[in-house]
C-alpha positions as CSV (number, residue, x, y, z in Angstrom):
1,M,-98.3,-141.4,132.4
2,S,-101.7,-139.8,131.8
3,G,-103.6,-137.5,134.1
4,E,-106.7,-138.8,132.7
5,D,-106.4,-142.1,134.3
6,T,-107.6,-142.9,137.6
7,I,-104.9,-144.4,139.6
8,A,-104.5,-146.4,143.0
9,A,-101.7,-147.6,145.5
10,I,-101.3,-148.6,148.7
11,S,-100.1,-145.4,151.0
12,T,-99.2,-146.7,154.1
13,A,-95.9,-148.5,154.7
14,T,-95.6,-152.5,154.2
15,G,-95.9,-154.6,157.4
16,E,-98.7,-155.2,160.2
17,G,-100.5,-151.9,161.6
18,G,-103.6,-150.9,162.8
19,I,-104.4,-149.0,159.6
20,A,-103.7,-149.2,155.9
21,I,-104.9,-146.8,153.5
22,V,-105.5,-147.4,149.8
23,R,-105.7,-144.0,147.9
24,M,-107.2,-143.2,144.4
25,S,-107.0,-140.2,142.3
26,G,-108.7,-139.1,139.1
27,D,-112.2,-138.3,137.3
28,R,-113.2,-142.0,138.4
29,A,-112.3,-142.1,141.9
30,E,-115.8,-141.3,143.2
31,E,-117.3,-143.7,140.9
32,I,-115.0,-146.7,141.6
33,L,-115.0,-145.6,145.5
34,G,-119.3,-146.2,145.0
35,K,-118.8,-149.6,143.7
36,I,-116.3,-151.2,146.5
37,F,-117.3,-149.1,149.3
38,S,-120.8,-149.5,151.3
39,P,-121.8,-146.9,153.8
40,A,-123.2,-148.0,157.1
41,S,-125.5,-145.3,156.7
42,G,-127.1,-146.5,153.6
43,R,-126.6,-143.1,151.5
44,K,-125.2,-143.7,147.9
45,V,-123.6,-140.6,147.7
46,L,-120.9,-139.2,150.3
47,E,-120.5,-135.8,151.4
48,N,-117.2,-134.2,150.7
49,R,-114.2,-134.7,153.0
50,K,-116.1,-136.7,155.5
51,L,-114.6,-139.9,156.9
52,V,-117.6,-142.4,156.6
53,L,-117.7,-145.8,158.2
54,G,-118.7,-148.7,156.3
55,T,-117.7,-152.4,154.4
56,C,-115.6,-152.6,151.2
57,M,-116.7,-155.3,149.1
58,A,-115.7,-157.6,146.2
59,D,-117.9,-159.8,144.3
60,G,-120.9,-159.2,147.1
61,E,-118.2,-160.7,149.7
62,E,-117.4,-158.4,152.6
63,I,-113.5,-157.5,152.7
64,D,-113.4,-155.6,155.9
65,E,-115.0,-153.0,157.9
66,V,-113.4,-149.7,156.6
67,M,-113.5,-145.9,156.8
68,A,-114.0,-143.7,153.6
69,V,-113.3,-140.3,152.4
70,L,-114.0,-138.7,149.5
71,M,-112.1,-135.4,148.8
72,R,-113.6,-133.7,145.3
73,A,-111.4,-131.6,142.9
74,P,-109.9,-128.8,143.4
75,K,-109.4,-129.1,147.3
76,S,-107.2,-132.3,147.4
77,Y,-103.7,-133.1,147.5
78,T,-103.7,-133.8,143.4
79,R,-106.5,-131.4,142.9
80,E,-108.3,-134.1,141.3
81,D,-110.9,-136.2,143.0
82,V,-109.2,-138.4,145.7
83,A,-110.7,-141.1,147.6
84,E,-109.2,-142.9,150.3
85,I,-110.0,-146.5,152.1
86,H,-108.7,-146.6,155.5
87,C,-108.7,-150.5,156.3
88,H,-106.9,-152.8,159.2
89,G,-103.3,-152.8,158.4
90,G,-101.8,-155.9,156.9
91,R,-101.2,-156.7,153.5
92,A,-104.1,-159.2,153.0
93,C,-106.7,-156.6,153.6
94,A,-105.2,-153.6,151.9
95,L,-104.1,-155.9,148.6
96,R,-107.7,-157.3,148.6
97,V,-109.0,-153.6,148.7
98,L,-106.5,-152.0,146.2
99,N,-107.0,-155.1,143.8
100,Q,-111.1,-154.7,143.9
101,A,-110.4,-151.0,142.5
102,L,-107.9,-152.3,139.9
103,R,-110.6,-154.7,138.7
104,E,-113.1,-151.5,138.6
105,G,-111.0,-149.3,136.3
106,A,-108.1,-147.6,138.5
107,R,-104.5,-148.3,137.4
108,P,-101.8,-149.0,139.6
109,A,-99.9,-145.4,140.6
110,E,-96.1,-145.1,139.5
111,P,-93.7,-144.2,142.1
112,G,-94.7,-140.6,143.0
113,E,-97.4,-140.0,140.9
114,F,-99.7,-138.6,143.2
115,T,-97.4,-135.6,144.1
116,R,-96.4,-135.6,140.4
117,R,-100.1,-134.8,139.8
118,A,-100.1,-132.2,142.4
119,F,-97.0,-130.6,140.8
120,L,-98.4,-130.8,137.3
121,N,-101.6,-129.7,138.6
122,G,-100.1,-126.4,140.0
123,R,-100.8,-127.0,143.8
124,I,-97.1,-127.7,144.5
125,D,-93.8,-126.4,143.0
126,L,-90.8,-129.0,142.5
127,S,-88.8,-127.7,145.6
128,R,-92.2,-128.5,147.7
129,A,-92.5,-132.1,146.1
130,E,-89.0,-133.0,146.9
131,A,-89.9,-131.6,150.2
132,V,-92.6,-134.3,150.6
133,M,-89.8,-137.0,150.1
134,Q,-87.1,-135.3,152.2
135,L,-90.3,-135.2,155.1
136,I,-90.8,-139.0,154.8
137,G,-87.3,-139.7,155.2
138,A,-86.2,-137.1,157.6
139,K,-83.9,-138.7,160.1
140,N,-83.9,-136.1,162.7
141,E,-85.9,-133.5,164.3
142,L,-84.0,-130.5,162.5
143,A,-84.3,-132.3,159.2
144,Q,-88.1,-132.4,159.9
145,K,-88.5,-128.8,160.5
146,M,-86.5,-127.7,157.3
147,A,-88.5,-130.3,155.2
148,M,-91.4,-128.4,156.8
149,R,-90.4,-125.0,155.9
150,Q,-89.6,-126.1,152.4
151,L,-92.9,-127.9,152.1
152,R,-94.6,-124.4,153.4
153,G,-92.4,-122.7,150.2
154,G,-89.2,-121.7,152.2
155,S,-87.5,-122.4,149.2
156,A,-89.7,-121.1,146.4
157,E,-90.1,-118.0,148.3
158,F,-86.1,-117.6,148.6
159,V,-85.6,-118.3,144.7
160,E,-88.5,-115.9,143.7
161,G,-87.2,-112.9,146.0
162,I,-83.6,-113.8,144.2
163,R,-85.6,-114.0,140.9
164,K,-87.0,-110.4,141.2
165,R,-83.3,-109.1,142.0
166,L,-81.9,-110.7,138.8
167,V,-85.1,-109.2,136.7
168,D,-84.2,-106.1,138.0
169,L,-80.8,-106.1,137.0
170,L,-81.8,-107.1,133.8
171,S,-84.2,-104.6,133.3
172,L,-81.6,-101.8,134.2
173,I,-79.2,-103.4,131.1
174,E,-82.2,-103.0,129.2
175,A,-82.9,-99.4,130.0
176,S,-79.0,-98.5,129.6
177,M,-79.1,-100.5,126.0
178,D,-82.5,-98.5,125.1
179,F,-81.7,-95.2,126.6
180,P,-77.9,-94.7,127.1
181,E,-78.8,-91.0,127.4
182,E,-80.4,-91.5,130.5
183,V,-78.6,-94.6,131.8
184,E,-75.0,-93.9,131.8
185,E,-73.4,-98.1,131.3
186,E,-70.8,-97.2,133.7
187,A,-73.1,-96.1,136.4
188,A,-75.5,-99.4,135.7
189,A,-72.7,-101.5,135.9
190,E,-71.4,-100.4,139.2
191,E,-74.9,-100.8,140.5
192,I,-75.1,-104.5,139.0
193,R,-71.6,-105.1,140.6
194,G,-73.0,-104.1,143.7
195,E,-76.0,-105.9,143.8
196,I,-74.5,-109.2,142.7
197,E,-72.2,-108.9,145.7
198,K,-75.3,-108.9,147.6
199,I,-77.0,-111.7,146.3
200,L,-74.1,-114.0,146.3
201,P,-73.7,-114.6,150.1
202,D,-77.3,-115.5,150.3
203,L,-77.0,-118.0,147.7
204,E,-73.8,-119.5,149.5
205,K,-75.4,-119.4,152.8
206,K,-78.3,-121.4,151.2
207,S,-76.4,-124.1,149.2
208,E,-74.2,-125.3,152.0
209,A,-74.1,-128.8,151.2
210,R,-72.3,-130.3,154.0
211,R,-74.8,-129.1,156.6
212,A,-77.5,-130.2,154.2
213,R,-75.7,-133.9,154.4
214,L,-76.0,-133.4,158.3
215,L,-79.7,-132.9,158.4
216,R,-80.6,-135.5,155.6
217,E,-77.8,-138.0,156.3
218,G,-76.9,-137.7,159.8
219,A,-73.3,-137.0,161.3
220,W,-70.1,-139.2,161.5
221,V,-68.4,-139.0,164.9
222,V,-64.9,-141.0,165.3
223,L,-63.2,-142.0,167.9
224,A,-59.3,-141.3,167.6
225,G,-56.0,-141.6,169.6
226,T,-53.2,-143.8,170.1
227,P,-53.5,-147.5,171.4
228,N,-55.3,-148.3,174.7
229,A,-56.3,-144.7,175.0
230,G,-59.8,-146.2,176.1
231,K,-61.6,-145.7,172.9
232,S,-63.4,-148.8,173.0
233,S,-64.4,-148.7,176.3
234,L,-65.6,-145.0,175.5
235,M,-67.5,-146.0,172.6
236,N,-69.5,-148.9,174.5
237,A,-69.7,-146.4,177.6
238,L,-72.0,-143.7,174.6
239,L,-73.8,-146.9,173.4
240,S,-74.5,-148.3,176.7
241,Q,-73.7,-151.7,175.4
242,D,-70.9,-154.0,175.0
243,R,-70.1,-153.4,171.2
244,A,-66.1,-153.2,170.9
245,I,-64.0,-155.6,172.4
246,V,-61.8,-154.2,175.2
247,T,-58.4,-155.7,176.2
248,E,-55.5,-154.5,177.9
249,I,-53.4,-155.4,174.9
250,P,-52.6,-152.4,172.6
251,G,-53.9,-152.5,169.2
252,T,-57.0,-155.0,169.9
253,T,-58.9,-152.9,167.4
254,R,-57.5,-153.5,164.1
255,D,-60.4,-152.1,161.8
256,V,-63.2,-149.0,161.9
257,L,-66.4,-150.3,164.2
258,T,-69.1,-148.5,163.6
259,E,-72.7,-148.1,165.3
260,Q,-75.9,-145.9,165.1
261,I,-76.4,-143.3,167.8
262,S,-78.3,-140.2,168.1
263,F,-77.1,-136.9,169.7
264,G,-79.5,-134.3,170.7
265,G,-81.8,-135.7,168.5
266,V,-79.2,-135.7,165.7
267,P,-78.6,-139.2,164.3
268,A,-74.8,-140.1,163.4
269,Q,-72.6,-142.9,162.8
270,I,-70.2,-143.6,165.8
271,S,-66.9,-145.2,165.0
272,D,-64.0,-146.9,166.9
273,T,-61.0,-147.1,165.0
274,A,-57.7,-148.5,165.3
275,G,-54.9,-147.0,167.5
276,L,-52.7,-144.2,165.8
277,R,-49.3,-145.1,165.8
278,D,-46.7,-146.5,163.6
279,T,-46.5,-150.3,163.2
280,Q,-44.6,-153.0,161.5
281,D,-47.8,-155.4,161.7
282,P,-49.5,-155.4,158.5
283,V,-52.6,-156.1,159.4
284,E,-52.6,-153.3,162.2
285,K,-51.0,-150.9,159.4
286,I,-54.3,-151.1,157.4
287,G,-56.5,-150.9,160.5
288,V,-54.0,-147.5,161.2
289,S,-54.6,-146.4,157.6
290,R,-58.3,-146.5,157.8
291,A,-58.6,-144.8,160.9
292,R,-56.5,-142.0,159.3
293,D,-59.1,-141.8,156.2
294,A,-62.3,-142.2,158.7
295,V,-60.9,-138.8,160.8
296,E,-60.3,-137.0,157.7
297,K,-64.1,-137.6,156.6
298,A,-65.5,-137.3,160.0
299,D,-67.7,-134.3,161.1
300,V,-66.8,-134.7,164.4
301,V,-63.3,-136.3,166.2
302,V,-63.1,-137.3,169.8
303,M,-59.5,-137.4,170.2
304,V,-59.1,-139.8,173.1
305,V,-56.1,-139.2,175.3
306,D,-54.7,-141.5,178.3
307,G,-54.4,-139.4,181.6
308,S,-52.8,-142.2,183.3
309,R,-49.5,-142.3,181.0
310,P,-47.3,-139.6,179.6
311,L,-48.2,-138.0,176.0
312,S,-46.9,-140.1,173.5
313,R,-45.3,-138.7,170.4
314,E,-48.5,-139.2,168.2
315,D,-50.5,-137.7,171.1
316,R,-48.6,-134.4,170.7
317,E,-48.4,-135.1,167.0
318,I,-52.1,-134.8,166.5
319,L,-52.7,-132.5,169.4
320,S,-50.5,-129.6,167.7
321,R,-52.7,-129.9,164.8
322,P,-55.8,-127.4,164.8
323,D,-59.4,-128.8,164.0
324,P,-62.5,-127.2,164.5
325,R,-64.0,-130.4,164.5
326,R,-62.1,-132.2,167.4
327,I,-63.4,-132.6,170.9
328,V,-60.1,-133.3,173.1
329,C,-61.0,-135.9,176.1
330,L,-58.5,-137.0,179.0
331,N,-59.8,-140.2,179.7
332,K,-59.4,-142.8,182.8
333,S,-59.6,-140.4,185.5
334,D,-60.2,-143.1,187.8
335,L,-56.9,-143.8,187.9
336,P,-53.3,-141.8,189.1
337,Q,-53.2,-138.9,186.7
338,I,-49.6,-138.2,184.9
339,V,-51.5,-135.8,182.3
340,S,-53.7,-133.1,183.6
341,A,-56.4,-131.1,181.7
342,E,-54.4,-127.9,181.8
343,D,-51.8,-129.8,179.5
344,L,-54.4,-130.4,176.9
345,G,-56.4,-126.8,177.2
346,S,-59.3,-125.3,178.9
347,E,-61.7,-127.2,176.4
348,T,-60.7,-130.7,177.4
349,I,-63.3,-133.1,178.8
350,V,-62.2,-135.3,181.7
351,L,-63.8,-138.7,182.2
352,S,-63.5,-142.4,182.6
353,A,-65.0,-144.9,180.5
354,R,-65.0,-147.1,182.8
355,T,-67.2,-145.7,185.5
356,G,-69.1,-143.1,183.5
357,E,-67.8,-139.9,184.8
358,G,-67.9,-137.3,182.2
359,I,-69.7,-139.2,179.5
360,S,-73.2,-137.3,179.6
361,L,-71.2,-134.2,179.7
362,L,-69.0,-135.4,176.4
363,A,-72.3,-136.6,174.8
364,G,-73.8,-133.0,175.3
365,E,-70.9,-131.3,174.0
366,I,-71.2,-133.6,170.7
367,A,-74.9,-132.9,170.7
368,K,-73.9,-129.4,170.7
369,M,-71.1,-129.4,167.8
370,L,-73.9,-131.2,165.5
371,S,-76.7,-128.8,166.3
372,T,-74.2,-126.0,165.5
373,E,-73.2,-127.5,162.2
374,A,-76.7,-128.2,160.9
375,G,-77.8,-124.8,162.5
376,E,-81.4,-123.4,162.1
377,E,-81.3,-121.6,159.0
378,D,-83.3,-122.7,156.0
379,L,-81.1,-124.7,153.5
380,L,-81.7,-126.2,150.3
381,L,-81.9,-129.9,151.4
382,T,-81.5,-132.2,147.9
383,Q,-78.7,-132.5,145.8
384,R,-80.3,-131.2,142.5
385,Q,-81.1,-127.8,144.2
386,I,-77.9,-127.5,145.6
387,S,-76.0,-128.2,142.6
388,L,-78.3,-125.5,140.7
389,C,-77.6,-122.9,143.2
390,R,-73.9,-123.4,143.1
391,Q,-74.2,-123.2,138.9
392,A,-76.3,-119.7,139.5
393,I,-73.4,-118.9,141.9
394,Q,-70.6,-119.6,139.1
395,N,-73.0,-117.5,136.4
396,L,-73.1,-114.6,138.8
397,Q,-69.3,-115.0,139.7
398,G,-68.9,-114.9,135.6
399,A,-71.0,-111.7,135.4
400,L,-68.6,-109.8,137.9
401,R,-65.7,-110.4,136.1
402,A,-67.3,-109.6,132.7
403,I,-68.1,-106.5,134.2
404,A,-64.3,-106.1,136.0
405,E,-62.9,-106.7,132.6
406,G,-64.6,-104.1,131.0
407,F,-67.2,-106.1,128.8
408,S,-70.2,-104.5,127.5
409,L,-73.4,-105.0,129.6
410,D,-75.0,-107.4,127.0
411,A,-72.3,-109.8,127.9
412,V,-73.2,-109.6,131.7
413,A,-76.8,-110.1,130.5
414,V,-76.0,-113.7,129.4
415,D,-74.7,-114.8,132.9
416,L,-77.6,-113.2,134.5
417,H,-80.0,-115.0,132.2
418,Q,-78.5,-118.3,133.1
419,A,-78.0,-117.6,136.9
420,L,-81.8,-117.1,136.5
421,E,-82.9,-120.4,134.5
422,D,-80.6,-122.1,137.2
423,L,-82.6,-120.9,140.1
424,C,-86.0,-121.0,138.5
425,E,-85.2,-124.9,137.8
426,I,-85.0,-125.3,141.8
427,T,-89.0,-124.9,141.7
428,G,-89.2,-126.3,138.2
429,E,-90.8,-123.4,136.3
430,N,-88.5,-124.3,133.4
431,A,-87.4,-127.8,134.3
432,S,-87.3,-130.5,131.5
433,E,-88.9,-133.8,131.5
434,S,-86.2,-135.7,132.2
435,V,-85.6,-133.7,135.2
436,I,-89.1,-134.0,136.2
437,D,-88.9,-137.9,136.0
438,A,-85.6,-138.0,137.7
439,V,-86.9,-136.1,141.0
440,F,-90.4,-138.4,141.2
441,K,-88.5,-141.8,140.5
442,N,-87.1,-141.6,143.7
443,F,-90.5,-141.5,145.6
444,C,-92.2,-144.3,147.1
445,V,-95.7,-145.9,145.5
446,G,-98.3,-144.2,147.3
447,K,-97.0,-140.8,147.7
């Protein structure tokens, strides 16, 4: 990959649409644009950053009526000359425009090469580059907001703040070693310990992997309970469609059935599971095992209890175990009730999957739980960033142990330096070529 080349790619998604954009970046972008684009005004030199109507040409033939814009360096996405041609959507027009640009001297852009050039040219750091991809792939409003905050420098500002605090601690160690008569090592060690203990909670909060996953990928909601409690009917009611098979025969559901749904703007997978009970049926036994695994891994567990029959041993056993992920539902309120909400607890939601009573209340409670889980605070969103932050935490904890065990401050400095290196790699300040390659290989072509 060479920054001296002029690259070109289709930057819009595959398929039919109103507009398709062909983008170029590099020293020859303006020259190539001039060869394939003819302004309707007849002007040969385009004004900077002004969208102009005209025609795209190939070998003297009109390809399409288009709009074109030239953004001269350094005020462009890549800090290079960038040209865009906005043609009619669909692959035929866009491909002909792209192929003509390639014939005139551009080369095909590699995945993420436009954003990589923005990074290499100092317009954005590595965390902002990753935020671009997070923004493109955001599956919910919260994820979009978090990615936008990161794109605006949230992670970079956080890293810079912690970096300054660690540099101050390393300066204190240097002072204690260079001027021992003025800076007592024991006092310096106590000050360093106190500051690390203040930094660690900030890092822990920033690197909560589960909450980051909820934002990136969505949640998993599992309907659980004993056979014939109405889990399948409840799933159909929440989905507003008949997706799960419903019969009066206990044990109808033999496997985990999963569908896509959204609760309060947070996307989720919702799963109907086999009834939890002891069984000798080998097929049902597999279903029950899979149901238990699903409950273990779920973000929210909706425990469904049949209010028209006495609580079973399995019901009581499940309800006796505290679980902050659980929402208890008393189903079949349209039938004569044997079990009351008071029997199960004040937070129980009374509903009828058959009539629809309480369904919106349950959906709202799930949305509330997921919104609370995802939170509004800034988070590190990518696994790479979270891993580096967790490494920094481990190194700072190592520094605390070194102080507690009475090691000299130069030994403590080793852990502080490593923590600093870990954090700086988040923004790419000291990232290796292989790390940079790994980040950008996941980008789409044209971004």
